[in-house]
C-alpha positions in Angstrom: -20.7 -15.4 -46.6 -17.3 -15.8 -48.4 -16.3 -12.2 -47.6 -17.0 -12.8 -43.9 -15.2 -16.0 -43.8 -12.2 -14.3 -45.2 -12.5 -11.4 -42.7 -11.9 -13.8 -39.9 -10.2 -16.9 -41.1 -9.7 -18.6 -37.7 -13.3 -18.8 -36.9 -13.9 -21.3 -39.5 -10.5 -23.1 -39.5 -11.4 -25.8 -37.1 -14.7 -26.8 -38.6 -13.2 -26.5 -42.1 -10.4 -28.9 -41.1 -13.0 -31.1 -39.5 -15.3 -31.3 -42.7 -12.7 -31.2 -45.5 -11.3 -34.5 -44.3 -13.3 -36.5 -46.7 -14.0 -36.2 -50.3 -15.5 -38.0 -53.4 -15.7 -41.6 -53.8 -13.4 -43.8 -56.0 -13.0 -42.6 -59.5 -15.9 -43.4 -61.9 -18.4 -43.8 -59.1 -21.1 -41.2 -58.2 -20.3 -39.3 -55.0 -22.4 -40.0 -51.9 -24.0 -36.5 -52.4 -25.2 -37.2 -55.9 -26.5 -40.6 -55.0 -28.3 -39.1 -51.9 -30.0 -36.3 -53.8 -31.1 -38.8 -56.6 -32.4 -41.1 -53.9 -34.3 -38.3 -52.0 -35.6 -36.2 -55.0 -38.7 -38.3 -55.9 -39.3 -38.6 -52.1 -39.0 -34.8 -51.3 -40.5 -33.4 -54.5 -43.7 -31.5 -53.9 -43.6 -32.3 -50.0 -44.0 -29.5 -47.5 -42.4 -29.2 -44.0 -44.3 -28.0 -41.0 -42.6 -24.6 -41.2 -44.0 -24.1 -44.7 -40.8 -24.8 -46.7 -40.5 -27.2 -49.6 -38.8 -30.3 -48.4 -36.3 -30.6 -51.3 -35.5 -27.0 -51.3 -34.8 -27.0 -47.6 -32.5 -29.9 -48.1 -30.7 -28.1 -50.9 -30.3 -25.0 -48.6 -28.8 -27.2 -45.8 -26.4 -28.7 -48.2 -25.3 -25.4 -49.4 -24.8 -24.1 -45.7 -22.7 -27.1 -45.1 -20.7 -26.4 -48.2 -20.1 -22.9 -47.1 -18.3 -24.1 -43.9 -16.3 -26.6 -45.9 -18.3 -29.8 -45.4 -17.4 -32.9 -47.4 -19.8 -34.4 -49.7 -20.6 -37.2 -47.3 -22.0 -34.9 -44.8 -23.9 -32.8 -47.3 -25.5 -36.2 -48.6 -26.8 -36.8 -45.0 -29.0 -33.6 -45.3 -31.0 -35.2 -48.1 -31.3 -38.6 -46.5 -32.5 -37.2 -43.1 -35.5 -35.7 -44.9 -36.2 -38.6 -47.1 -36.4 -40.7 -44.0 -39.7 -38.9 -43.1 -41.3 -40.5 -46.2 -40.1 -44.0 -45.8 -41.9 -46.8 -43.9 -38.6 -48.3 -42.5 -36.2 -45.4 -42.9 -33.2 -46.9 -40.9 -33.5 -50.3 -42.7 -33.7 -48.7 -46.3 -31.0 -46.3 -45.8 -28.8 -48.8 -44.2 -29.0 -51.1 -47.2 -28.6 -48.3 -49.8 -25.9 -46.1 -48.0 -24.5 -48.0 -45.1 -25.1 -48.2 -41.3 -23.4 -44.8 -40.6 -25.8 -43.0 -42.8 -28.7 -45.0 -41.3 -27.5 -44.0 -37.7 -27.3 -40.2 -38.8 -30.9 -40.4 -40.3 -32.2 -42.1 -37.1 -30.7 -39.8 -34.5 -31.4 -36.6 -36.4 -35.0 -37.5 -37.0 -35.4 -38.4 -33.3 -33.7 -35.2 -32.3 -36.1 -33.1 -34.5 -39.1 -34.8 -32.7 -37.7 -34.1 -29.3 -37.0 -30.4 -30.2 -40.4 -30.0 -31.4 -42.0 -31.4 -28.4 -39.6 -29.3 -26.0 -40.6 -26.1 -27.9 -44.4 -27.1 -27.6 -44.1 -27.9 -24.0 -46.4 -25.9 -21.6 -44.1 -24.8 -18.8 -44.2 -21.8 -16.4 -41.9 -18.8 -16.8 -39.8 -19.7 -14.1 -39.0 -22.9 -15.7 -38.3 -21.8 -19.1 -34.6 -20.9 -18.4 -34.1 -24.4 -17.0 -35.9 -26.0 -19.9 -33.7 -24.1 -22.4 -30.6 -25.1 -20.6 -31.7 -28.8 -20.7 -32.5 -28.5 -24.3 -29.0 -27.2 -24.9 -27.4 -30.1 -23.0 -29.6 -32.7 -24.7 -28.5 -31.5 -28.1 -25.1 -32.8 -27.4 -25.8 -35.6 -24.9 -28.6 -37.2 -27.1 -26.6 -36.9 -30.3 -24.1 -39.9 -30.0 -22.5 -38.6 -33.3 -22.0 -35.0 -33.1 -22.4 -34.7 -36.9 -26.2 -34.8 -36.1 -25.6 -31.4 -34.3 -24.0 -29.9 -37.2 -26.9 -31.0 -39.5 -29.4 -29.5 -37.0 -27.6 -26.2 -37.0 -27.5 -26.0 -40.8 -31.2 -26.9 -40.8 -32.2 -24.2 -38.4 -30.3 -21.6 -40.3 -31.9 -22.6 -43.6 -35.3 -22.4 -41.8 -34.6 -18.9 -40.5 -33.3 -17.8 -44.1 -36.6 -19.2 -45.5 -38.7 -16.9 -43.3 -36.5 -13.8 -44.0 -36.5 -14.5 -47.8 -40.3 -15.0 -48.1 -41.0 -12.1 -45.5 -43.4 -14.5 -43.6 -43.8 -14.3 -39.9 -41.5 -16.5 -38.0 -43.1 -18.3 -34.9 -41.7 -16.7 -31.8 -41.0 -20.0 -30.1 -38.8 -21.1 -33.0 -36.9 -17.8 -33.2 -36.5 -17.8 -29.3 -35.2 -21.4 -29.4 -32.6 -20.4 -32.2 -31.5 -17.5 -30.3 -31.2 -19.3 -26.8 -30.1 -22.9 -28.0 -28.8 -23.0 -31.5 -26.7 -19.8 -31.6 -24.9 -20.7 -28.4 -24.3 -24.2 -29.5 -22.8 -23.1 -32.7 -20.5 -20.6 -30.7 -19.4 -23.6 -28.6 -18.5 -25.6 -31.6 -16.5 -22.6 -33.1 -18.9 -22.3 -36.1 -18.8 -18.5 -35.9 -20.5 -17.7 -39.2 -23.5 -19.8 -38.4 -23.8 -18.4 -34.9 -23.8 -14.9 -36.2 -26.2 -15.3 -38.7 -28.6 -17.2 -36.5 -28.3 -14.5 -33.9 -29.1 -11.7 -36.5 -32.0 -13.5 -37.9 -33.6 -14.5 -34.5 -33.0 -11.0 -33.4 -34.8 -9.6 -36.5 -37.9 -11.8 -35.9 -38.1 -11.3 -32.1 -37.4 -7.6 -31.9 -38.0 -6.1 -35.3 -38.1 -2.5 -34.0 -34.8 -2.6 -32.3 -33.4 -4.6 -35.1 -34.3 -1.9 -37.7 -33.0 0.9 -35.3 -29.6 -0.7 -34.9 -29.5 -1.4 -38.7 -30.3 2.0 -39.4 -27.8 3.5 -37.1 -24.8 1.9 -39.0 -23.5 4.2 -41.7 -22.2 1.5 -43.8 -23.8 -1.8 -45.1 -22.3 -5.1 -43.5 -20.2 -6.0 -46.8 -18.7 -2.5 -46.8 -17.8 -2.8 -43.1 -16.3 -6.3 -43.9 -14.1 -4.7 -46.7 -13.1 -2.0 -44.4 -11.9 -4.4 -41.7 -10.2 -6.5 -44.3 -8.3 -3.3 -45.6 -7.4 -2.3 -42.2 -6.2 -5.9 -41.4 -4.0 -6.0 -44.4 -2.4 -2.6 -43.8 -1.6 -3.3 -40.2 -0.2 -6.7 -40.9 2.1 -5.1 -43.7 3.1 -2.5 -41.1 4.1 -4.9 -38.4 6.0 -7.1 -41.0 8.0 -4.0 -41.9 8.9 -3.4 -38.2 10.2 -7.0 -38.1 7.2 -8.3 -36.0 5.9 -11.6 -36.9 2.3 -11.1 -36.3 -1.0 -12.6 -37.4 -3.6 -10.1 -37.8 -7.3 -11.2 -37.8 -10.4 -9.1 -38.4 -14.1 -9.3 -38.4 -17.1 -6.9 -38.6 -19.5 -6.8 -35.7 -23.0 -8.1 -36.3 -26.2 -6.5 -35.4 -27.2 -8.7 -32.5 -23.7 -8.4 -31.0 -23.8 -4.7 -31.3 -27.3 -4.7 -29.6 -26.0 -6.9 -26.8 -23.2 -4.5 -26.2 -25.4 -1.5 -26.2 -27.8 -3.1 -23.8 -25.2 -4.8 -21.5 -23.0 -1.5 -21.0 -25.7 1.1 -21.6 -23.9 2.5 -24.7 -25.0 4.5 -27.6 -24.2 3.3 -31.1 -21.4 6.0 -31.3 -19.7 4.5 -28.3 -19.6 1.0 -29.5 -16.0 1.2 -30.6 -15.5 -2.4 -31.6 -17.9 -2.3 -34.6 -14.6 -2.9 -36.4 -12.2 -5.0 -34.5 -8.8 -6.6 -35.2 -7.0 -9.1 -33.2 -3.2 -9.3 -33.3 -1.5 -12.6 -32.4 2.2 -12.6 -31.7 4.8 -15.3 -30.7 6.3 -13.7 -27.6 5.1 -11.5 -24.7 7.5 -8.7 -25.5 5.9 -8.5 -29.0 2.6 -7.7 -27.5 3.9 -4.4 -26.2 5.8 -3.8 -29.3 2.6 -3.9 -31.3 0.9 -1.7 -28.9 3.6 0.9 -29.1 3.4 0.8 -33.0 -0.4 1.4 -33.0 -0.3 4.3 -30.6 2.5 5.8 -32.5 0.8 5.5 -36.0 -2.8 5.8 -35.0 -4.6 8.1 -32.6 -5.6 6.2 -29.5 -8.9 7.0 -27.9 -8.6 8.2 -24.3 -9.9 5.9 -21.6 -10.1 2.9 -23.9 -7.0 1.1 -22.9 -6.9 -2.1 -20.8 -4.0 -4.2 -19.9 -5.3 -7.6 -18.9 -1.8 -9.2 -19.4 -0.3 -7.3 -16.3 -3.6 -7.6 -14.7 -5.4 -10.7 -15.9 -9.3 -11.1 -15.4 -10.5 -13.4 -12.7 -10.9 -16.1 -15.1 -7.3 -15.9 -16.3 -8.1 -14.1 -19.6 -5.0 -12.0 -20.8 -4.8 -9.6 -23.7 -4.1 -5.9 -24.5 -7.2 -4.1 -25.5 -7.1 -0.6 -27.2 -9.2 1.6 -29.5 -7.5 3.8 -32.2 -8.9 6.0 -34.9 -8.1 4.9 -38.5 -7.4 7.3 -41.4 -11.2 8.1 -41.8 -11.4 8.9 -37.9 -13.4 5.8 -37.5 -12.9 4.0 -34.2 -11.4 0.5 -34.3 -10.7 -2.0 -31.5 -7.5 -3.9 -31.4 -6.7 -6.9 -29.1 -3.1 -8.0 -28.9 -2.1 -11.4 -27.3 0.3 -14.3 -27.7 -0.5 -17.5 -29.3 -0.7 -19.2 -25.8 -3.1 -16.4 -24.6 -5.1 -16.8 -27.6 -5.5 -20.5 -27.1 -6.5 -20.0 -23.6 -9.1 -17.4 -24.6 -10.4 -19.5 -27.3 -10.5 -22.9 -25.7 -10.1 -22.5 -21.9 -12.4 -21.2 -19.2 -12.1 -17.6 -20.7 -13.4 -18.7 -23.9 -15.5 -16.1 -25.8 -18.8 -18.0 -25.1 -18.0 -18.8 -21.5 -17.5 -15.3 -20.3 -20.2 -13.5 -22.4 -23.0 -16.0 -22.4 -22.8 -16.4 -18.6 -24.5 -12.9 -18.3 -21.3 -11.1 -17.3 -21.8 -7.4 -16.8 -25.4 -7.5 -17.7 -25.1 -9.1 -21.2 -28.2 -10.7 -22.4 -28.5 -14.4 -22.6 -29.1 -17.4 -20.6 -26.7 -18.0 -17.7 -24.8 -21.2 -17.4 -26.3 -24.1 -15.4 -24.1 -26.6 -13.7 -20.8 -27.7 -14.8 -21.7 -28.2 -18.6 -19.8 -25.3 -20.0 -16.6 -26.3 -18.2 -16.8 -29.8 -19.6 -17.4 -28.5 -23.1 -14.3 -26.2 -22.8 -12.2 -29.1 -21.7 -13.5 -31.4 -24.3 -13.8 -29.0 -27.2 -10.5 -29.8 -29.1 -10.9 -33.5 -28.4 -14.4 -33.7 -29.8 -13.4 -31.9 -33.0 -10.5 -34.2 -33.6 -12.8 -37.3 -33.0 -15.4 -35.8 -35.4 -12.3 -35.5 -38.0 -11.5 -39.0 -37.5 -14.9 -40.2 -37.7 -15.6 -38.3 -41.0 -12.4 -39.7 -42.6 -13.3 -43.3 -41.6 -16.8 -42.7 -42.8 -15.4 -41.9 -46.4 -12.5 -44.4 -46.5 -14.5 -47.4 -45.3 -16.0 -49.4 -48.2 -18.9 -50.3 -46.1 -19.5 -46.7 -45.0 -19.4 -47.9 -41.3 -17.8 -46.0 -38.6 -19.3 -47.1 -35.4 -17.6 -44.2 -33.6 -19.6 -42.5 -30.8 -18.4 -40.0 -28.3 -18.7 -40.8 -24.5 -18.1 -37.3 -23.5 -21.7 -36.7 -22.6 -22.7 -40.3 -21.9 -22.9 -39.6 -18.1 -26.4 -38.0 -18.3 -29.6 -38.7 -20.2 -32.5 -36.6 -21.0 -36.2 -37.9 -21.0 -39.7 -36.2 -21.2 -42.7 -36.1 -19.1 -46.0 -36.6 -21.0 -46.2 -32.9 -20.9 -42.8 -32.6 -22.8 -40.9 -31.2 -19.9 -37.3 -32.2 -20.0 -35.9 -34.2 -17.1 -32.1 -34.7 -16.6 -31.0 -38.1 -15.0 -28.0 -40.2 -14.5 -27.2 -42.7 -17.2 -29.2 -45.8 -16.9 -31.7 -44.2 -14.7 -34.9 -46.1 -14.2 -38.5 -45.1 -14.1 -38.4 -45.0 -10.4 -35.5 -42.6 -10.6 -37.5 -40.5 -13.0 -40.5 -40.4 -10.5 -38.2 -39.3 -7.6 -36.7 -36.6 -9.8 -40.3 -35.1 -10.4 -41.3 -35.3 -6.7 -40.4 -37.3 -3.6 -44.0 -38.4 -2.8 -44.6 -39.5 -6.5 -41.5 -41.7 -6.2 -42.8 -43.2 -3.0 -46.2 -44.0 -4.7 -44.8 -45.3 -8.0 -46.0 -48.7 -9.0 -45.7 -48.7 -12.8 -44.4 -46.8 -15.8 -45.2 -46.5 -19.5 -42.1 -45.7 -21.8 -43.2 -44.2 -25.2 -46.7 -45.4 -24.4 -45.6 -49.1 -23.5 -45.7 -50.6 -20.1 -42.1 -51.5 -18.8 -40.8 -53.0 -15.6 -39.6 -50.5 -13.0 -36.0 -51.4 -13.3 -35.9 -50.7 -17.1 -33.0 -48.5 -18.0 -34.1 -45.3 -19.7 -32.6 -43.8 -22.7 -32.3 -40.0 -23.9 -35.4 -38.8 -25.8 -38.0 -41.4 -24.3 -41.3 -40.1 -22.9 -42.0 -41.5 -19.5 -45.3 -41.6 -17.6 -45.5 -42.8 -14.1 -48.4 -44.8 -12.7 -48.9 -44.2 -8.9 -51.2 -45.3 -6.3 -52.9 -42.7 -4.0 -51.2 -43.8 -0.8 -48.1 -46.0 -0.1 -44.5 -46.0 0.1 -41.5 -47.7 -1.5 -40.3 -51.3 -1.3 -37.3 -52.7 0.3 -36.5 -54.5 -2.9 -35.7 -51.0 -4.4 -32.5 -50.9 -2.2 -31.3 -54.1 -3.4 -28.6 -53.2 -6.0 -28.7 -56.6 -7.7 -32.3 -55.9 -8.7 -31.5 -52.6 -10.3 -34.5 -50.6 -9.4 -32.4 -47.4 -8.5 -29.4 -45.9 -10.1 -29.5 -42.4 -8.6 -27.8 -41.8 -5.2 -30.4 -39.1 -4.6 -33.3 -41.6 -5.2 -31.7 -44.2 -2.8 -31.3 -41.5 -0.1 -35.1 -40.6 -0.4 -36.0 -44.3 -0.1 -33.8 -44.8 3.1 -35.2 -41.8 4.5 -38.7 -43.0 4.2 -37.8 -46.3 6.0 -36.0 -44.4 8.6 -39.0 -42.2 9.2 -41.2 -45.2 9.4 -39.0 -46.9 11.9 -39.0 -43.8 14.0 -42.7 -43.5 13.9 -43.0 -47.1 15.1 -40.6 -46.4 18.0 -42.5 -43.3 18.9 -45.8 -45.1 18.9 -44.2 -48.0 21.1 -42.9 -45.3 23.6 -46.2 -43.4 23.6 -48.0 -46.6 24.4 -45.6 -47.5 27.5 -46.0 -43.8 28.9 -49.7 -43.8 28.6 -49.9 -47.2 30.5 -47.7 -45.9 33.3 -50.0 -42.8 33.7 -52.9 -45.0 33.9 -51.4 -47.1 36.6 -50.4 -44.0 38.6 -53.9 -42.4 38.1 -52.3 -39.4 36.2 -54.1 -39.6 33.1 -54.9 -35.8 33.3 -51.1 -35.0 32.9 -50.4 -33.2 29.7 -47.8 -35.2 27.7 -46.0 -32.0 26.5 -45.7 -30.7 30.0 -44.4 -34.1 31.2 -41.7 -34.2 28.5 -40.6 -30.6 29.4 -40.3 -31.4 33.0 -38.2 -34.3 32.2 -36.0 -32.2 30.0 -37.2 -33.1 26.4 -38.1 -30.6 23.7 -41.3 -32.4 22.8 -43.4 -35.5 23.8 -42.2 -37.4 20.6 -38.6 -37.0 21.8 -39.7 -38.6 25.2 -41.5 -41.3 23.4 -38.7 -42.1 21.1 -36.0 -42.7 23.9 -38.6 -44.7 25.9 -39.4 -46.8 22.8 -35.6 -47.5 22.3 -35.3 -48.5 26.0 -33.0 -45.6 26.5 -34.9 -43.8 29.3 -36.3 -45.7 32.3 -39.9 -45.4 33.2 -38.7 -45.2 36.9 -37.6 -41.7 36.1 -41.4 -40.8 35.2 -42.5 -42.6 38.2 -40.4 -40.6 40.5 -41.4 -37.3 39.1 -45.3 -38.3 39.4 -45.0 -39.6 43.0 -44.7 -36.8 45.7 -41.5 -37.2 47.8 -41.8 -36.8 51.6 -39.6 -34.1 53.0 -36.4 -35.6 54.5 -34.4 -33.8 57.0 -30.6 -33.3 55.9 -28.5 -36.0 57.2 -25.8 -33.7 58.8 -28.5 -31.7 60.4 -30.2 -34.7 61.9 -26.8 -35.9 63.1 -26.0 -32.7 64.6 -29.3 -32.5 66.5 -29.0 -36.1 67.6 -25.5 -35.8 69.1 -25.6 -32.1 70.4 -28.3 -33.2 73.0 -27.2 -36.3 75.0 -30.0 -38.8 75.5 -32.4 -37.9 72.6 -32.0 -40.9 70.4 -33.0 -44.4 71.7 -30.5 -46.0 69.3 -27.6 -44.0 70.5 -25.5 -45.2 73.5 -25.2 -43.4 76.7 -23.6 -40.0 76.4 -24.5 -39.6 72.7 -21.4 -41.4 71.6 -21.8 -43.0 68.1 -20.9 -46.8 68.3 -19.3 -47.9 65.0 -20.8 -51.2 64.1 -24.1 -50.5 65.8 -25.4 -47.4 63.8 -23.2 -48.5 61.0 -25.6 -47.2 58.3 -24.6 -43.7 59.3 -20.9 -44.2 59.2 -18.2 -44.8 56.6 -14.6 -45.6 57.3 -12.2 -43.0 55.9 -10.1 -44.3 52.9 -7.3 -42.0 53.7 -6.3 -43.7 57.0 -8.1 -47.1 56.9 -9.1 -47.3 60.7 -9.5 -50.7 62.3 -10.1 -51.7 66.0 -8.4 -51.0 68.3 -7.3 -47.7 66.7 -8.3 -44.6 68.5 -10.9 -43.0 66.3 -12.9 -39.8 65.8 -15.9 -38.9 63.9 -16.6 -36.0 61.5 -20.1 -35.3 60.2 -19.9 -34.8 56.3 -22.5 -33.1 54.1 -24.9 -35.9 52.9 -22.6 -38.9 53.5 -23.2 -39.6 57.2 -20.3 -39.7 59.6 -16.7 -40.4 58.3 -14.6 -42.4 60.8 -10.8 -41.4 61.0 -7.9 -42.5 63.1 -7.1 -39.8 65.7 -3.7 -39.5 64.3 -4.9 -38.9 60.7 -3.6 -35.6 59.3 -6.8 -35.0 57.3 -9.0 -35.6 60.4 -7.0 -33.1 62.4 -7.2 -30.5 59.7 -11.1 -30.8 59.4 -11.5 -30.8 63.2 -9.5 -27.4 63.2 -11.7 -26.0 60.4 -15.2 -27.0 61.8 -14.9 -28.4 65.3 -18.7 -28.3 65.6 -18.8 -31.3 63.3 -16.5 -33.5 65.3 -18.3 -36.1 67.4 -17.1 -38.8 69.6 -17.2 -42.3 68.2 -16.3 -45.7 69.6 -15.8 -49.3 68.4 -18.8 -51.5 69.0 -18.5 -54.9 70.6 -17.4 -57.4 68.0 -19.5 -60.5 67.5 -17.4 -63.6 68.2 -19.5 -65.7 65.9 -19.3 -63.4 62.8 -16.5 -60.9 63.6 -16.5 -57.7 61.5 -13.5 -57.0 59.3 -11.9 -53.7 58.1 -9.9 -52.9 55.1 -6.2 -51.8 56.0 -3.4 -50.6 53.6 0.0 -52.3 54.1 3.2 -51.2 52.4 6.0 -53.6 51.8 9.4 -52.5 50.5 11.9 -55.2 49.1 14.5 -56.1 46.7 12.8 -56.9 43.5 13.2 -60.6 42.4 11.2 -63.3 40.7 8.4 -64.9 42.8 8.6 -62.0 45.4 4.7 -61.3 45.1 4.0 -64.9 45.4 5.9 -65.4 48.6 4.3 -62.4 50.4 0.8 -63.5 49.4 1.6 -66.9 50.7 2.4 -65.3 54.1 -1.1 -63.5 54.3 -2.8 -66.7 53.2 -1.2 -68.7 55.9 -2.1 -66.1 58.4 -5.7 -66.2 57.3 -5.8 -62.6 56.1 -7.8 -61.9 53.0 -6.0 -59.7 50.5 -8.5 -57.6 48.3 -6.2 -55.6 46.3 -2.5 -55.4 45.4 -0.6 -52.6 43.7 3.1 -53.0 42.9 5.8 -50.8 41.6 9.4 -51.5 40.5 12.2 -48.8 40.6 15.7 -49.2 38.8 18.6 -49.4 41.2 20.8 -46.5 41.4 24.6 -46.6 40.7 26.2 -48.5 43.3 22.9 -50.1 44.9 22.3 -53.7 44.8 19.3 -54.9 42.8 16.0 -53.0 41.9 13.6 -52.0 44.4 10.0 -53.1 44.4 7.1 -51.3 46.3 4.0 -53.2 47.0 0.7 -52.0 48.5 -1.6 -54.6 49.9 -5.3 -54.1 51.0 -6.1 -56.6 53.6 -9.2 -57.3 55.8 -8.5 -57.5 59.5 -10.8 -57.8 62.7 -7.9 -56.4 64.9 -5.1 -54.1 63.9 -3.0 -55.5 66.7 -3.2 -58.8 65.0 -1.8 -57.1 61.8 1.4 -56.1 63.4 2.2 -59.7 64.2 1.6 -60.8 60.5 3.8 -57.9 59.3 6.7 -59.2 61.4 6.5 -62.4 59.4 6.2 -60.7 56.2 9.6 -59.0 57.1 11.2 -62.4 57.3 10.6 -63.1 53.5 13.8 -63.3 51.6 14.5 -59.7 50.2 11.9 -57.8 52.2 13.5 -54.7 53.8 10.4 -53.6 55.6 6.7 -53.8 55.9 4.4 -51.3 57.7 0.7 -50.1 57.9 0.2 -47.1 55.6 
């Protein structure tokens, strides 16, 4: 392990800095590690874990693994207290009194996390759900652990368990090995604990696929330690060469591990001879120009392998990754991959969206592994440095505090919680979600029928906020729907927007069903009144232009569609002769209509239902008039001098008919609308004065339209144009009134339009 750590110093650097921040207690006092082991030894001695390990030996192994990555004694002490808690009646209370609240919190969270992982591992889920379940376990490891030191303890514990199965040559359960490969190794990778990641991967590979493990191991000419020493020699040699060239470079090296070699062989379809990065170096330089200077030196002093050079600086990968990749042969003709990048490129590759775990674990180019789900990877990439810095501060406070209390807890992953079904399936929910949210997350119908819930076996109110790690059981009725109270935010029944939308959709569907039922009842009653009960409702809706009968019922139920439309459709319509055809026949043969005057002349006012006064010329007695038979609107009456009438008469002379004014009733004379135009100099009170004239002359004004025009240069005052529509019984009388209007102050002229 020491050799591997030296071969690639940057892999452990963040975690070493994180865990070396604290040290022994004050002089003369036993360190936390010594006290914790002495406390746990009588409790763990002779006890066995469910994996078959001795409890005390397992705790010793976890402590040694934490030491190998530079853990402080305080962190190593927790490894004993966690397992001692399994043999205490009130572990949190006892550990709190003896070691402080921080240790008690670590013990509680770690023990709970172990229980959750065990339940998830034993859950009976289908093959299609295993990938989702695995990803949720990954997320839960960070989201549930409010202090991420819990995760470090779990990583070390899992590695120690795998070492136990390897050392004793006993069969490792497949579920445990699979969980180690799919959950713990990627988690160690995300936290930058490379040596734990590689060892977990290699051991899991050994237990899951022993045949291929032995084949890959046998294909390698050198043992791992020999390869590591070879890489270290090449690293030192290249660093010295670059220093002699005046290039300030940091050269890092690491041997390839068995599982990593196997993934590359499978992902790219390569033989072991074609895996060139069994021995790999990485060169980090200050400036961009130094990258190409190092590349030039390599190709000048080492033999490059043809076709194995990639310039990702000039042409970055889609995720922004930049580096120079080349493969050269060393003095023993062994291939060695070299990556060359600036410090900024290295930071981006290690901590940005192009981080090693982000682009390889996502299954790119056929690599094995579980693909990313959701935005969790991006969130971890952005928060990674900050999380490690927070852990460093918590660990330092933990040692320096006399009471051993930190109270620190990351909020990075507090937006989601993870709970279990009774079958141990993990369900992801929003923070503070309730049992009703949980029910809707499982199935919409189950949410509608939810009437109670048990959390960890105890009945709770439906608005109880859930916490990560709890097991939730829904109590539902056979039939039913949600309550309107669930949508009341003050009552706190729902936290998820998705759940709220489902409840609203249920009530909307209920209201629609009631509207459709009301409309159906109205339509069926109408059919009964009309004696048309045999009519098919779907056919009726289609004839009315609706896609379905329910669509018709809905608009009828909303009072948006009149039942008269249905009555009209159901009642047969008697054939009616077109009006223009009827008129043409009536007036083409004199004397054929009893209502028509002698000679077939239409009398305006007598057969008035058949006539309409043209708006273009506004005829009124005693104007000379003519009739024109329109299509569907009867006879239009125009003045003989109307330009529109003359044009229509030329176009269709057969439609022109003679008309005359009927005798006016002296008791109730008919009136006709006439348009009058008045031109005047604009002034205040002009409109009032003109209207006074019409009022005195007893002429009713039905509408007024005025328009003012600015005076041109040299003219006196602005010009006002006024159009009046007045009702007259005789147009001759109108001329007398217009002469009076012309006498109004400022009026220049008044005429009939």
